[in-house]
ZAMARGU-4260 file (C-alpha; in steps of 0.2 Angstrom, whole numbers, plus 5000, padded with zeros to 4 digits):
<rodrens>
0) 5000/5001/5000 | 5006/5018/4996 | 5003/5026/5013 | 4986/5037/5012 | 4987/5037/4993
5) 4972/5027/4985 | 4975/5009/4979 | 4972/5003/4963 | 4958/4991/4968 | 4945/4992/4982
10) 4940/4973/4986 | 4923/4975/4993 | 4915/4962/5005 | 4895/4965/5009 | 4895/4953/5023
15) 4880/4945/5031 | 4881/4931/5043 | 4896/4922/5033 | 4904/4914/5048 | 4907/4898/5040
20) 4916/4905/5024 | 4922/4922/5028 | 4939/4915/5032 | 4941/4906/5016 | 4935/4922/5008
25) 4948/4933/5017 | 4962/4920/5013 | 4958/4920/4995 | 4961/4940/4994 | 4975/4941/5005
30) 4984/4929/4994 | 4981/4940/4979 | 4997/4947/4972 | 5003/4959/4958 | 4991/4973/4961
35) 4989/4986/4976 | 4972/4984/4984 | 4964/4987/5000 | 4949/4976/5008 | 4934/4984/5013
40) 4922/4974/5023 | 4904/4981/5028 | 4895/4970/5038 | 4876/4972/5038 | 4872/4969/5057
45) 4875/4950/5056 | 4870/4939/5071 | 4884/4929/5070 | 4902/4932/5075 | 4908/4934/5056
50) 4914/4951/5059 | 4926/4946/5073 | 4933/4933/5063 | 4935/4946/5049 | 4943/4959/5061
55) 4957/4946/5066 | 4962/4944/5048 | 4963/4961/5041 | 4979/4970/5038 | 4983/4988/5044
60) 4974/5000/5031 | 4959/4988/5028 | 4943/4993/5034 | 4929/4984/5044 | 4912/4994/5046
65) 4897/4987/5054 | 4880/4994/5050 | 4869/4997/5066 | 4855/4991/5057 | 4851/4981/5041
70) 4853/4991/5024 | 4849/4975/5014 | 4859/4967/5001 | 4857/4981/4988 | 4860/4996/4997
75) 4874/4988/5007 | 4883/4985/4990 | 4881/5003/4987 | 4888/5008/5004 | 4904/4996/5000
80) 4906/5007/4984 | 4904/5024/4994 | 4918/5019/5006 | 4930/5012/4994 | 4945/5022/4988
85) 4951/5012/4974 | 4949/5017/4955 | 4942/5000/4952 | 4931/4989/4964 | 4930/4970/4965
90) 4915/4963/4974 | 4917/4946/4983 | 4904/4939/4993 | 4906/4932/5010 | 4903/4915/5004
95) 4914/4916/4987 | 4931/4917/4985 | 4946/4922/4972 | 4955/4911/4963 | 4974/4915/4962
100) 4980/4929/4951 | 4963/4936/4949 | 4966/4955/4953 | 4982/4955/4944 | 4973/4948/4927
105) 4959/4960/4928 | 4968/4977/4935 | 4978/4979/4919 | 4961/4979/4908 | 4958/4996/4915
110) 4975/5004/4907 | 4964/5008/4894 | 4953/5023/4898 | 4938/5017/4888 | 4936/5001/4898
115) 4924/5002/4913 | 4922/4985/4916 | 4930/4968/4914 | 4924/4950/4919 | 4930/4931/4918
120) 4920/4915/4920 | 4919/4908/4937 | 4918/4891/4945 | 4902/4885/4953 | 4900/4874/4969
125) 4881/4870/4972 | 4878/4863/4989 | 4868/4847/4990 | 4851/4857/4995 | 4851/4868/4980
130) 4837/4864/4969 | 4841/4853/4951 | 4838/4868/4941 | 4851/4878/4948 | 4864/4865/4944
135) 4860/4865/4926 | 4866/4883/4921 | 4882/4884/4912 | 4894/4897/4912 | 4882/4912/4906
140) 4896/4922/4895 | 4894/4907/4883 | 4877/4915/4877 | 4887/4929/4869 | 4891/4930/4851
145) 4909/4932/4847 | 4913/4938/4865 | 4932/4946/4863 | 4945/4954/4874 | 4939/4971/4871
150) 4921/4974/4868 | 4908/4989/4865 | 4897/4988/4880 | 4882/4994/4870 | 4884/4979/4858
155) 4883/4966/4873 | 4868/4974/4879 | 4861/4974/4863 | 4863/4953/4862 | 4856/4952/4879
160) 4841/4961/4875 | 4838/4952/4858 | 4838/4936/4865 | 4828/4941/4880 | 4811/4932/4878
165) 4822/4915/4872 | 4833/4919/4890 | 4815/4919/4900 | 4809/4905/4891 | 4824/4894/4896
170) 4820/4898/4914 | 4829/4914/4917 | 4847/4913/4909 | 4846/4933/4907 | 4862/4938/4916
175) 4876/4934/4904 | 4889/4942/4914 | 4887/4933/4932 | 4887/4937/4950 | 4896/4952/4956
180) 4911/4942/4961 | 4914/4940/4942 | 4918/4956/4937 | 4930/4972/4941 | 4923/4989/4936
185) 4927/5008/4939 | 4920/5016/4954 | 4917/5032/4947 | 4908/5025/4933 | 4897/5014/4945
190) 4892/5029/4956 | 4888/5042/4941 | 4877/5027/4934 | 4868/5026/4951 | 4874/5010/4959
195) 4864/4995/4963 | 4844/4999/4964 | 4834/4995/4979 | 4818/4991/4970 | 4824/4977/4960
200) 4828/4959/4968 | 4833/4945/4957 | 4839/4955/4942 | 4849/4969/4952 | 4865/4964/4946
205) 4859/4963/4927 | 4851/4979/4929 | 4868/4987/4936 | 4878/4978/4922 | 4866/4985/4909
210) 4871/5002/4916 | 4888/5000/4915 | 4890/4991/4899 | 4879/5005/4891 | 4893/5018/4895
215) 4908/5009/4893 | 4920/4996/4884 | 4920/4979/4892 | 4935/4966/4893 | 4932/4948/4895
220) 4946/4937/4902 | 4942/4920/4896 | 4950/4911/4912 | 4940/4907/4928 | 4947/4919/4941
225) 4932/4916/4955 | 4922/4903/4964 | 4904/4906/4966 | 4893/4895/4979 | 4875/4891/4976
230) 4867/4888/4993 | 4849/4887/4999 | 4850/4899/5010 | 4855/4914/5000 | 4843/4929/4997
235) 4843/4926/4979 | 4837/4908/4981 | 4823/4914/4994 | 4819/4929/4981 | 4815/4915/4968
240) 4805/4904/4979 | 4794/4918/4986 | 4794/4927/4967 | 4798/4944/4977 | 4807/4948/4960
245) 4789/4946/4950 | 4791/4965/4944 | 4810/4964/4939 | 4808/4959/4922 | 4798/4974/4918
250) 4808/4987/4928 | 4824/4980/4919 | 4816/4982/4903 | 4809/4999/4906 | 4824/5006/4912
255) 4833/5002/4895 | 4818/5012/4887 | 4822/5027/4897 | 4840/5026/4900 | 4850/5040/4891
260) 4863/5029/4887 | 4853/5017/4877 | 4855/5018/4858 | 4840/5018/4848 | 4841/4999/4845
265) 4841/4993/4861 | 4826/5005/4866 | 4818/4996/4852 | 4820/4979/4857 | 4816/4983/4874
270) 4799/4990/4869 | 4797/4975/4858 | 4799/4963/4873 | 4790/4974/4885 | 4771/4968/4882
275) 4776/4950/4880 | 4785/4950/4897 | 4769/4958/4904 | 4759/4943/4897 | 4772/4932/4904
280) 4772/4940/4921 | 4752/4939/4921 | 4752/4921/4917 | 4764/4917/4931 | 4754/4926/4942
285) 4736/4916/4938 | 4745/4900/4938 | 4756/4901/4953 | 4750/4917/4963 | 4753/4923/4977
290) 4741/4938/4979 | 4734/4935/4962 | 4722/4949/4964 | 4733/4962/4971 | 4748/4958/4958
295) 4736/4958/4943 | 4729/4975/4949 | 4746/4981/4951 | 4750/4974/4934 | 4736/4982/4925
300) 4744/4999/4930 | 4760/4995/4925 | 4762/5003/4908 | 4759/5020/4916 | 4766/5017/4935
305) 4783/5008/4930 | 4787/5021/4916 | 4783/5035/4929 | 4793/5027/4942 | 4809/5022/4930
310) 4808/5042/4924 | 4809/5048/4942 | 4824/5036/4946 | 4833/5041/4931 | 4832/5058/4937
315) 4838/5055/4953 | 4850/5040/4951 | 4860/5045/4936 | 4874/5058/4938 | 4883/5068/4925
320) 4902/5059/4925 | 4914/5070/4934
</rodrens>
C-alpha cells in the first residue's frame, strides 16, 4: 500500500452472517499479488460472529465497518462503493472467493481509459440442498456471440436484449455476465450510473451491468478467476421461492427504454419485449400466485406506473460523469 494514497483496487465484501465462509473468502483475497489493493468489509448487522473473524484477518489499512441496522443486500453493496478508495472495485461475496491471480489479471484491463468493466468466468459449487435447476446453468458468458477480449458495451447489451424472450423461456438465463464476484469495474463509473437499485431483487446485478456496459467498453478474460457458491440459504434463492422479484423483468426493460445511454436499437428491442414480458408475468401470477388479485391489479397499472417510476429514478440516480 502507498501510505494514504488510493490503491488501484478496492476489494469490497458486503457481509451478512458469513461465519462459516468468511475466513476462506478473506484468505483468497489476502493471497492476491501483483496489484495494490485494499479490503473493505461492510457487515450488515450480522447476528453471528463473522465480523469478529474478519477483524482478526485484516491488514493495517484495511477496513471493517459494521452497520447499526440492516441496509439489505443492494444498499450494502452501495455503501461498499461509497467507502471504497480504489479506482476500481472488485466485489467478493462472503461465501465466494477469488482464485490465484484474479486481481492482477483483471486490473490491467483498465489501463485503457475506455474500459469501464472487465469480467471472467467463474467456477460454481452447488451445495447438496440446491434445487436441480440451479445445477444446470452453464457459464453465462457462453451465450454471447463472438465475445472478444475488448468489446463495445452497448453491443453486448444489444445481444442480451435481443435474446430476452429466449432467455426467459429457458428459465431465466438473462444475466450473461454472472454474479458480482465475476467482475471488476471503475468506481466512478458505477457511482455516476447510480449504483445498485433497491427496487429490483433477483435481477439487480443484471440491471447494474446494463448501466455500466451502456457507458463503457468491456473486457473479457477467458479464464476462471473466482468461485461462486450456490446455497439454498442465499437471498437470491429465497427471492425465487417467494417470487419477490415478480416485477424485475418489466423494470429492467423499462429502464433500458428510459436510460439516456441506451442507443435506439436497444430502446426498440426493449419496447418489443415489454408487452410479451407483461403477458408472461400475468400468466405466472394466474397459475402460481401468490396475491393474484393484488398483483394483477398492479400489473394492469404497470404501463403507466412503471415508466413514471423509472423516469423519477433516472432523474435521481444518474449523475453527470465527473
